[in-house]
C-alpha positions in Angstrom: 10.1 -25.5 -12.5 7.1 -27.0 -14.6 4.4 -29.4 -13.3 2.8 -32.0 -15.5 3.8 -30.1 -18.7 1.1 -27.3 -17.5 2.0 -25.9 -13.7 4.4 -23.2 -14.0 5.8 -22.8 -10.4 5.8 -19.3 -8.9 6.4 -18.6 -4.7 6.2 -20.7 -1.7 2.9 -20.3 0.0 3.5 -22.7 2.8 4.8 -26.1 3.6 4.0 -29.0 6.3 5.3 -32.7 6.5 6.6 -33.8 3.3 4.5 -31.1 1.3 4.9 -27.6 0.0 2.6 -25.5 -1.7 3.0 -23.0 -4.5 1.6 -20.5 -6.4 1.4 -21.7 -9.7 0.4 -20.4 -12.8 -1.8 -22.9 -15.0 -0.9 -22.3 -18.8 -3.8 -24.3 -19.8 -6.2 -22.3 -18.2 -4.8 -19.0 -18.7 -4.7 -18.4 -14.1 -3.3 -18.5 -10.9 -3.8 -21.9 -8.8 -2.4 -23.6 -5.5 -0.2 -26.5 -6.0 0.4 -29.1 -3.5 3.5 -30.8 -4.3 4.7 -33.7 -2.2 8.3 -34.8 -3.9 8.5 -38.5 -3.3 5.6 -40.1 -4.9 4.5 -43.2 -3.7 3.2 -46.3 -5.0 -0.4 -46.1 -2.7 -0.6 -42.5 -3.3 -4.1 -42.9 -5.2 -6.5 -40.8 -3.4 -9.9 -42.0 -2.8 -13.2 -40.8 -4.2 -14.3 -37.3 -3.2 -18.0 -36.6 -2.4 -19.4 -33.8 -3.8 -17.9 -30.5 -3.6 -19.2 -28.3 -0.7 -19.0 -24.3 -0.6 -17.0 -24.8 2.8 -14.5 -26.2 1.1 -11.3 -25.2 -1.0 -12.4 -26.7 -4.6 -10.5 -29.1 -6.0 -9.0 -28.6 -9.6 -6.6 -31.2 -10.6 -4.0 -34.2 -9.0 -1.7 -36.7 -10.7 1.9 -37.6 -10.4 4.6 -35.7 -12.1 7.3 -38.6 -12.9 10.4 -36.0 -12.0 8.8 -33.7 -9.3 6.3 -36.2 -7.8 2.4 -36.4 -6.9 0.4 -32.7 -6.9 -2.8 -31.8 -6.2 -4.2 -28.5 -7.6 -6.6 -25.8 -5.7 -8.0 -22.9 -6.1 -6.0 -19.9 -5.0 -7.7 -18.2 -2.7 -7.1 -14.8 -1.4 -7.3 -13.9 2.0 -5.6 -15.2 5.4 -5.7 -18.2 7.5 -7.6 -18.2 11.1 -4.4 -18.2 12.6 -3.1 -15.0 10.8 -6.7 -13.4 11.8 -5.8 -14.7 15.7 -2.2 -13.0 15.5 -3.7 -9.6 15.3 -6.1 -10.2 18.0 -9.7 -12.4 18.9 -12.5 -12.6 16.5 -15.3 -10.0 17.6 -18.2 -11.5 18.6 -20.4 -11.1 15.4 -17.2 -12.0 13.3 -16.8 -15.2 16.0 -20.4 -16.2 14.7 -20.1 -16.3 11.2 -17.0 -18.4 12.0 -18.5 -20.8 14.1 -21.4 -20.8 11.9 -19.3 -21.7 8.5 -16.7 -24.0 10.3 -19.8 -26.3 11.6 -21.2 -26.4 8.0 -17.6 -27.3 6.3 -17.5 -30.0 8.8 -21.0 -31.1 9.3 -20.7 -31.8 5.1 -17.9 -33.9 5.8 -19.5 -36.1 8.5 -22.5 -36.5 6.1 -20.6 -37.4 3.7 -19.1 -40.5 5.8 -15.5 -38.7 6.5 -13.9 -37.5 9.8 -11.1 -35.0 9.5 -8.7 -35.8 12.1 -7.0 -32.8 12.2 -8.9 -29.3 12.3 -6.1 -26.1 13.3 -6.2 -22.8 12.8 -4.0 -23.1 9.7 -6.3 -24.7 7.8 -9.7 -22.6 8.1 -9.2 -19.6 5.5 -11.2 -16.4 5.6 -11.9 -15.9 1.7 -11.8 -12.5 0.1 -15.5 -12.4 -0.4 -16.2 -12.7 3.3 -16.4 -16.8 3.6 -14.5 -19.2 5.4 -13.2 -22.2 3.6 -11.3 -25.6 5.2 -8.5 -26.4 3.1 -7.1 -29.1 4.2 -9.7 -32.4 3.2 -8.9 -35.7 4.5 -10.2 -37.2 0.8 -6.9 -35.0 -1.0 -4.0 -36.3 1.9 -1.3 -37.9 0.8 -1.5 -41.6 2.8 0.4 -41.4 5.9 4.5 -42.5 6.4 4.8 -46.0 8.1 6.8 -44.4 11.1 4.1 -41.4 11.9 3.4 -40.4 15.5 0.3 -41.8 16.6 -0.4 -38.0 18.2 -0.7 -37.2 14.2 -2.5 -33.5 14.4 -2.0 -30.4 15.9 -1.4 -30.9 19.7 -3.4 -27.8 20.2 -7.0 -29.3 18.9 -6.2 -32.8 19.4 -8.9 -34.6 21.5 -8.3 -36.4 24.2 -9.2 -39.5 22.7 -7.2 -39.5 19.7 -4.0 -38.6 22.4 -5.1 -41.7 24.0 -3.9 -43.4 20.8 -8.0 -43.9 19.7 -9.0 -43.1 16.1 -11.1 -40.1 15.6 -14.5 -39.5 15.0 -17.0 -36.8 14.5 -17.1 -35.7 18.1 -13.4 -35.7 18.2 -13.4 -33.3 15.3 -16.1 -31.2 17.5 -13.6 -31.1 20.2 -11.1 -29.7 17.9 -13.8 -27.0 16.8 -14.5 -26.2 20.6 -10.8 -25.4 20.5 -10.6 -23.2 17.7 -13.7 -21.2 18.4 -12.1 -20.9 22.2 -9.0 -19.7 20.8 -10.8 -17.1 17.9 -12.5 -15.6 21.1 -10.0 -15.4 23.6 -6.6 -15.3 21.6 -5.5 -18.8 23.3 -5.9 -22.2 23.4 -7.4 -24.3 25.8 -4.6 -25.9 28.5 -2.3 -23.5 27.3 0.8 -22.8 24.7 3.7 -25.3 26.5 5.4 -28.0 24.7 3.6 -31.0 23.3 3.6 -33.5 26.6 2.5 -30.2 29.1 -0.4 -30.0 26.8 -1.3 -33.4 26.7 -1.4 -34.1 30.1 -3.2 -31.2 30.9 -5.7 -32.2 28.2 -6.2 -35.6 29.9 -6.1 -34.4 33.6 -7.9 -30.5 33.6 -11.1 -29.1 32.4 -9.7 -25.7 30.7 -9.9 -22.7 32.1 -13.4 -21.2 31.5 -13.8 -19.1 28.3 -16.4 -16.8 29.6 -13.9 -14.2 32.1 -11.2 -14.4 28.8 -14.2 -13.1 26.2 -16.0 -11.1 28.4 -18.0 -9.5 25.3 -19.3 -13.0 24.1 -23.0 -13.9 25.0 -23.1 -16.4 27.8 -24.6 -19.1 25.7 -21.9 -19.0 23.3 -19.5 -19.7 25.9 -21.0 -22.3 28.0 -21.3 -23.8 24.2 -18.1 -23.9 23.3 -17.2 -25.6 26.5 -19.7 -27.8 25.9 -17.7 -29.0 22.7 -14.6 -29.5 25.2 -16.1 -31.8 27.4 -13.5 -34.7 28.3 -15.7 -37.5 27.7 -17.0 -37.6 24.1 -20.7 -38.8 25.3 -20.9 -35.0 26.8 -20.3 -33.5 24.0 -23.0 -32.5 20.9 -23.6 -35.1 19.1 -23.5 -33.6 15.6 -22.0 -30.4 13.9 -25.9 -29.2 13.7 -26.5 -30.0 17.6 -23.5 -27.8 18.1 -24.8 -25.2 15.8 -28.2 -25.1 17.1 -26.2 -24.9 21.1 -24.5 -21.8 19.7 -27.6 -20.6 18.7 -25.6 -20.1 14.7 
């Protein structure tokens, strides 16, 4: 299959929602890229203007609509693995966790500084690249417009902030809560409020504080465990005010 007369699709790299991501060969640039294809183009699929690129974000190379195959977005092809794949082998060691925490906060802080909120940070969209840096794969200004019937519980239940579960629009502190969930997961191999069905996790998140991280990650410095638990505060006002404040709290 050739998309836009230029991109020759290869192996399927992943799928989610209505989109699929392929390894593709760019005949124009004579290199391999990652191409996300949404089979059913929508009339309102034009994306908003993206801010200047950031080193912590995956690099956008091209986008458009193929009349036969649908809307597409082309990104740099990264070599490495997602946070989910890494933690599947075991929690990150404290030194590796410190790198992930710092780089994830830097990438998300840059989004916020540019006026964007992510709203669905999860373990599948942070990628450890072969050059030993973490990159955020999914960016809000590259998303297709959501379907009209999308559930209000949009996003990964494992990292969804309490206010989002209650139906509020996400803001910067919702993203910080999601990062707190990912830092907790990376440190312990477990998510706050468990890994049961969506309803049980949602109820637990609204009613109960998560289990303290320190006993689950005994090798982690106490101030780091304490800072991660602060990110998981039930009320947004009790969380750090910004990614920069969270970074200072973590000592990163």
